[in-house]
N, C-alpha and C positions, 0 to 999 in steps of 0.2 A: 288345259288351256291352249287354244291355238295360236302359234304366234302371229301377230298382225291384227287377229279378228277381236281381242278384246283388251280393256285396258285395267291396269291396277291402280287403282286411286285410294290413299290413305287420307284420313281426315286427323289432322296433328293439332292437338289442343294443348296449348302451353301450360304447363303445371302451375297454379298458383301465380299466374302471370303477374297481376297487380301487386301483389305482395312482393314478388321477387324484384320488382322494377323499385319499389320503395327501399328495400334492403341494399340496392346497388348506391342509391342516394345517400344513404343512412346505415352504413354497415355495423351499427350499433344495434341495428335491428334484428340481426341475423341470430339464427339458433333462440329467439324468443316468441312466447305467445304474442301474435301481430296480427291485426286486421287493416283493411283498407276500407274506410267509410267515407259518405259523401253528404252533403248538406247538414252540416252539424248543428243548426238552429232547431231541429227537432230530436230529443230524446237522444242526443249525440250524434246524429247521424245516422244513416242506414249502411249496414255491412255488405259489401259487395266482392270481397276477397278475404279468405282464411288461411293463416298459416297451419301446419300440421300440429306445433306446438301448441296453438289456440284451439284446434280442435281436438286435440286430447282432454282438453278441459269441458268440453261440451259446446263451445261456441261455434255456432253456424252462419251461413249467410242470410238467413231469414231472422235476423234479430237486429235490435238498436243497440247502437254501440254502448248506451249507458246501461242495458240489460245484460251484455255481454260482460261486462266489467263486474257485474253481480257473480258470475259463475267462476272468473279470472281475474281477481283484482290488480295482477300485475300485466294486465293486458295493454299493449302497447300500439295505440290507435294512428295509423296514416291518414292524412286527409287527402282527397281528391282537390286539388286547385280549382279555384273557382275564378270567372272571367265575365264581369257584366251579369252578375248573379246565376250563372249557369257553370255548371261542370266542366273542367277544361281537361281534355284528356290528353292534350298534345304531348306531354312526356310518355305516355304510353304507347301512343302511336309511332313517335321517335324508336323507342326500344324495340317495336313489333318489325318495323322497317328493317331495323338491324338484322333481327333473326331471319326475317325473310330472305334478306340478302344472301346471308350464310347458307341457309337451305337450298338457294335457287343455284349455288355452285355445284349442287348434288343431283338435282331433278328439276323438273318442270312443276313450277308452283302457281297455285291460283289463292290469292289471299280470300279468307270468307269473312273474318272480324278482326278485331285488334288481336286476339290471341289465339285464332283457329286460321288453319289454312290447309289447302287441299296439295297433296303431292303424288306427281304422278310417278309411281314407280314400276312401270310396265317393264322398262329395259332391263333393270335390275332383275326383276322377278323372273323374266324369259330366261334370261343367262342361268339362273338358278335350277330352273325347270327342265332346261337342257341337261344341266350337269347332273341330274338325278339318274338312278338306275331304274329303269321299269320297273324291275322285280321289287324294288324297295317300297314302293307306294302304289296303291290303286288310283287308277286315272279318275275315277269317278268323285275321289274326294277333294280334287283340284275343282270342282267347279262350284263351290260355295264361297261366300264372302265373309272375311273376316275382319274384327275389329282388335286391335293389338294393343293393351296398354291400359291402365286407370290410374286416377288419381289416389286410390287406396293402395296401401301397401300389401302384397299379397304374393304367396309362393308361385302362384299359377295366375299371371295377370292377362290373359286371352279370351277375350269375350268373341263368339261368333254371332253373326246376324244373318236370316233367313234371305235368300237371294228371290224375293217374289215381290208383285206388287208394282207399281210404278217408282222406277229408279232415275235419281239424279247421277250422272256419270255411270249409270248402271251399277251403282253403290249402294245409294241411300235411300233406305224405304219412305216411301210417300204415301200419304192417305187423303183422300178428297174429303171435304166435310162442308157441306152447305154450299158446294160448287166451288169452294176453295181447297188448294192444295197445300195441306200441312205436312212438313216434311219432318221426320224423326232426327234431326240434327240441331244442336241450338244454334248455331250461325243461321241457318236458313229459315228456321222457324221463327227467329225475330224478325228476320227480314220480310216474311209474309205477314207477321203480326203487326210490324208498322204499316205495310201496305194497304192491309185489310181492316185496320183501326183495332186490332186485337191487342194494343199496347198502350191502351190509357189515352186520357183526353188533355192530361198536363203532366209535369214534371213528377208531381206528387205520386199519382195514379202510377206512372212508369216505375217510380222507384219501388212501390208496394208489390208491382206485379213482378220485379225482378226477384225481389226478395223472397216471395211465395214461390216461384218457379225455381229458384236455386236449392230452397229447401226441400222440394219435392223431388229436385234431382239428387240431393245429396243421399235421400232415403232410396232413392231407387239405384243410384251406384252400389250402396250396401249390398242391396238384393242381386244385382246383376253379378255380382263377384261368387255370390254364395255357392254356387255348384263346383266353382274351381278351389274353394278351400278343402285344406287337407281334413281327412276325416274326423281325426281328435280333435280340431277346433271348429267344427261344422257347429256344434251345438251351442257353442259359446257365441259364436257369432249370431247364431238364431236368437238366442237370448238379448244379445245386444241391441239387435235389430227391433225387436219388439218391445223393450224398454224403450228406447229411443223415441220409437213412433207413438207410444202411449203416453209418456211423461212430457216429451217435447215437440213432437211433430204434430200428430193429430189435434190436440188441443188448441193449438194456434188456429187450425184451418176450421175448427168446430167454432170458434168464437168469431170469426171472421164472417161465416156463414149465418151467424145467428140472425141477423136483421136484414139480410139479401141474398138473393139468389145466386150472386157471382160474388167472387174473392174481392173484386176491387171495382168500386163503380156500381152501374146498373146495367153493363152489358158484360156479353160473354169476352175474355181476354185469353192469352196463351198460358195463364197463370191456372185456370180451370182446367185446360187441355192436359196440364202437367199432374195437377192434383188427381185427376181421373184416371190416368194411368198408375199414379202411386200408388191409389187405393186399391186398384184392380190387382196389382202386384202383390201388396199386403195380403188381400183376402186370400191369393193362392198359398200363400205360407200359413196364415193364420186365419181361418173362416170366419171367427167369432170376433175379430178384432174392431169391427165398427159397430158392436153390439151397443157400445156407451157414447156414440157419437152420433144421435138422431139426424143432427142437420147435415152432416157428410153424407148421410144413408140418401137422405132426402136430395140432396145435390145430385148424388151419383145416378139417382134414378132419371132425375131429370134430363143428366147428361146423355145416359143409355136412351133416353127418347128420341134424341135426335136423328133421324132417320139413317144420315151418313155413318155416324157412329156406331149406331144399330147395327148396321150392316159390315163394318169393320170387324165387331165383335163377333159375329156368327162363326161358328167351326169352319175351317179353310181358307179364313180371311188371313192378311197378310201379318195380323198380329201374331207375333210369336209366342209358342206355347213354353211352358217351363222345360228347361233342359233335361234330357233322360240321361240315361248310363250311356248309351249308345252314342248321343249326341255328344255327351263331354269326351268319349273315347275317340270320336272322329276327330273332332278338335285338335286335341293333342297329340294325335298322330301326325296331323298335317303340319301342326307348328313345328314338331320334332324335325322334320324335314326341311321345311322352308326357312325357319328361324333360328335355329340351333347351329 
């Protein structure tokens, strides 16, 4: 990295943020299976955040609170406050401001959403790079972009991202779809979804889109850390991913697609984009996993037929291929010098 010519920007995603805010209000919720739900009038409300204790019981963000309690009878449900019939996120926004204020003491910050922010680490990284001995690291390894940290516990929690395609801050991959640029980041995708009506026509549709999207992201998170899982634990993780997909994840999407081309309503939404990526990642691990889910197969075929998506899936496109041994070794070599 040449000093002054490139920026190093980290996307900070606050872990279980909504749950942590509720636990601060009510300390009795700490260390207990807990979720945050909104709009309790329908099946106990839709879950938007899940503590790790609740995740251990199989509770995910694509569930209704009443269904989650069947998996975890001791589940504690914190409710999003309401004002004039709508969700009131004031307390979460105020907590977010507190966190951003602290982060701002150490770097330049650009807020992306309630629980996400971009942090400019350029000066800190430049100092570390200057301190490195040239003989210790191949300069070519410094030309890549990396994401560090994942919400799922792991011995090796560093996942890289290829630096190609159109980029926000030269960091976040972007894909153009039917004239719209969809960026592979939750905060920015949500912004684009709202701007181009990919986020539902009403509150109920938005809630459903959020739940379907978060469910797909939960599955993708499990897959993304797989290459960095210790060898003796990898098969166990594979079995866990496959079981969760077949028993909990894919059946939900199959049912949703039984009478519609799309997950929510009669138009494309960001939930459909997340589902496509999740199923593609699943097939890379388990080629026949969709064999008993005909509606998802039909959905995937329709999505692949969209010209921009078809182009994006071609060899050499910005879509990152599965990590190989060289790729993993490269990541760990760089991180051992920069972050240890």
